[in-house]
C-alpha positions, 0 to 999 in steps of 0.5 A: 500499500503506499504511503500517504503523508499528510503536511500540515500547514500553520501560519504564524505571523499576519504582521504587515509584511510578514507572512511564514508558513511552516510545516508540520516538522521543520525545525524553528528558530524564533529572530527579531524581525529588523524593522524592531527599533532600538528600544524593543530590542533592548526589553526582549533581550532583558525580558528574555535574559530574566527567563533563560541563560544568556550566557551564550550574550556574555563577552568572550561568549559565541554569540557575543560577537557581532556585538548589536542589540539586533543580534543579541536579541535575537539569539536571546528570543531564541533561547527563550523561544526553545526552552518555552516549547516552540510554541509561535505565541512565546515568538511574539515579543509584542510582535517584534519577532517572528520565526524563522525556518531556516537556520539564523547560526553564523560562525561558532554561535550556534542557535539551538 
């Protein structure tokens, strides 16, 4: 008997200009939207790092460089998202984040 594979699609974000479809079972990561203001990125870092261990962002650690708010916020937000079950609502951050299916890891900074 032929094997039938059913793919479930879920709309994750309806923010203007951001529509992402996730295929059931695909790895996902949470990153900051590029248009997010610096003040919001800082709030996101502070919140995420109050909930999860963000040691990986400290100077000398793999995800410190490049030393900018966008990269640090993306790493922190992803740590939060991964530790809280990878639910789309754990990657909202008041509309300043998006779930992606492309691994955002770079250099020695490996996103879990």
